[in-house]
N, C-alpha and C positions, 0 to 999 in steps of 0.2 A: 432291492432295498437300499443298497449303497448309493445308487444313482439318485434316488429320491432324497437321501440325506445330503448328498453333495449339492443338489439343486437348492434345497432348503437353506443350507449354510451360505450358498452363493447369494440367494435373495436377501438374507439377513445382512450379510456384509455390504451389499449394494445399498440397502436402506440406511445402515449406520454411516456409511461413507457419504451418502447424499445429505443426511441430517447434519453431519459435521461440516460439510462444505457450505451449507446454507447458513450456519451459525457464524462463520467467519472467525477471525482472530482479533485480539485486542492489542494495540500498540500505543505506547505513551512516548511522546517526543515533542519537538517544537516545529510549528508550521513555518516552512521556509520555501525556497524555490530550488529547483534541481541544479541550477548553475552554481549558486552560492553555497548551498548546503548549510553547515553550521557557522560558516565564516563569511559574513556579509562584506561586500567589497566597495560599496558606495560611501565614501567619506562623508561624515556629517549626517547620515541618515540612520534612523532607528532600524531595527531588524524588520519591523512591519513595513516601513516605507521602502526599504531596499527590496524586500520580497515583492511588494506590489509593483514596483518599477521594473524589476526583472521579468515578472510575469507579463506585464504590458509589452515588454521587448521581445517576448516569445518563449521565455522559459516556462516550465510547468511548476505548479505547486508541488511541494514535497514535504515529507516528514523526516526530520533529522533526529536520529536516535544514536547518540554517541558518534562514532565515525561513519555510520551507515546512513544513507539517504534513500528514502523510498518515494517514488513518484505517486502523487495522489490523483485519483480520478473521481469524478462524481460532481456533486453540487458545488461549483466554484464560488457561488455567492456565500455559502456557509463557510467554506474554507477561507475566503478572503477576509471575512469578518474576524477571523482568529489569527491572522497573519502575525508572526513574531511571538505568539503565545505558546505555552506548554499545553498540550491537549492529549486526550485519549481518543484514538480512532479505532473503530470496529469495522472490519470488512474482510474481503477476500483478496489475496494477492498471489501472484506467481513471481517468484524470484528466480531468475535464470542463472544457474551456476555453470551449466553446459547445455549445448543444444546440438543435436545431430539429425540428419534426415531420417525419417521413419522408413522402416522396411515394409515393402508392399506385401 
């Protein structure tokens, strides 16, 4: 009986975890590029112009939230149209604070 209960609890937890992962998280910040972050470096250019030029030069689109910068993946056309603007992004991310080899 205990093993059936443990299996049932495990199945429920997996379902809840999967549902949460699919829903993603919501973040509000400014569309920028990963190199400049919140501080654009091209003199005389707006935040949007600087972002677009840095992305053309190889940087990735990013979302600046305070001091943190999150790289954005996905539809670059939509992101580009909002360069330099404050936006709300919904999605899934993995933010690595540490990483170690997995044990076999």
